[in-house]
C-alpha positions, 0 to 999 in steps of 0.5 A: 427944160427937158422935164417940162418938155416931157411933161408936155408930151405926156399931156399931149398923148393923153389928150389925144387918147381921150379924144380918140375914145370919145370918137370911137364911142360916138361911132359905136352908139351911132351903129346901135341906133341905125343898125337893122332889127330881126323879124318878131316871133309870137309864142302861142300859149294854151290851157284847158279850163275844166268844168268846175262847181265850187259849192257851199251852203249858207246856213249850217244850223236850223232851230225849229224851236218848240214843236209839239207832237202832231204839229208841223212847222212852216216849210220856210227855214232857208238854206242857200246853196252857193257856187262861188267861182265855178263855171258850170251849172249844178243840180242840188242833191239832198238827204238827211239822218233820223232825228235823235234825242238820247235813246229816242228818235223819229224818222228822217222823212218827217223833215220836208224840203221845198223849192219855195217858202211855204207857210204850212208844213208842205213839201217833199220828205227828206230821204235817209242818207247812206252814201252818195247814191242816197242823195235825192236830186231836187231838180233845183239848179244853180246857174253857171257862174260867169266872169261878170257874175262869179257867185250864183245860188238857189234856195232850199226851204225846210220844215218839220212835223213831229209824229204823234207820241214822240217822247219829249226832248231836244232832237237833232238831225244832220241834213246832207247836201250834194251836187251834180255838176254839169251832168256829172256824178253826185258829189257831197258838199263838205258842210252839213246843216244841223237841225234842232227841234224841242219837243215838249211834254204834251197831252191831248184829250179825246172821248169815245162819246159826247153823249150819255143817255141815262134813259127815263128814271123816276124821282127817288130812283137811280141807275147803276154807275156803268155808263162808259166813257173812254178817255183818249190821248190821241198823240201826246207823249206823257201820261195824264191824269183824268180830271172831272167835274160838271154842271147842275142838271137843267130842264128849262127853269127847273134844275137839280144838283150836279152831285146826283151824278156819280163817277167811278174808275170801274163799272158798278152794278149799282148806283155807287161811286164819287159825286161830281163837283160843280164847275168851276169850283175845281176839277176832281183828280180821279187818279185814273191815268191815261198812259203816255202815247208812243210813236208805235202806239200814238193813241192811249185810253182809259175808262170812266163810268157814270151813274145817276140818281134822281132826287125825290120831288124833281119836277118832270122833264127832259134834263141835260147836264154838261160833264167836263173831262180833262187830261192833266199832264 
């Protein structure tokens, strides 16, 4: 019985202890809910946002294709200058290097830039790049990006003209860009555009005169083969052989043969030389050569001489003949 009473006492004490803890917990919780709060305090944060331009380009390669000497392309090859994420306006700057093909070259200024696309070779000559001070301000402005429009851009258009006498080859050029951010100093864009043009072997033809007057000649007589025509290559880039042929002499319904006209590689004091062939049977290679023009000597020449004999019995009249001259390269 004592043991049981002790057990009952222990039980009673534990029950009272648990009840006390529960009551104390309620008092503590009620104290948190109903206790007083301290006043709030603000923390003021500050930062300075710099004027920044984050410039890049859209096109790192331009291929102008096949362009002969003396020919210009349209100024229509586009490069967009982009500010992605900046916050200030910027002016576009540009310059470039000379065109290079092995040991041959031509000058940077033969590349033109324009603020709008042009179907003809018009625009502003590209300046030679030799550092930031050489970059030319195009006055083309990239608007300041905003939170609503985070990327802004503007365009440059390029073309090229090939100088007379430029040697054949595949030429390359570096076009260099920079920008002036919010009126600051020039800064270079890290990426360049590599431009390429293929200059083919080309020759042109020009002559010093389009008329030869052999004068008045009796039937059975002739004049010396000393009537000069200077054959020109105005702006090609390769040596060319001079080719000739012609048509029969004609005066109304009367005619005589083309072979009565002679040509020679040097002036003669007599009627001597090679007979013209009748077109279109084929051009005759005179083996006279017009030298290859160069950029420093863009027009080259050589001479050919003509003479005429009138066959016996030719009907009187004023006769004409077409002589064909070609530079073959």
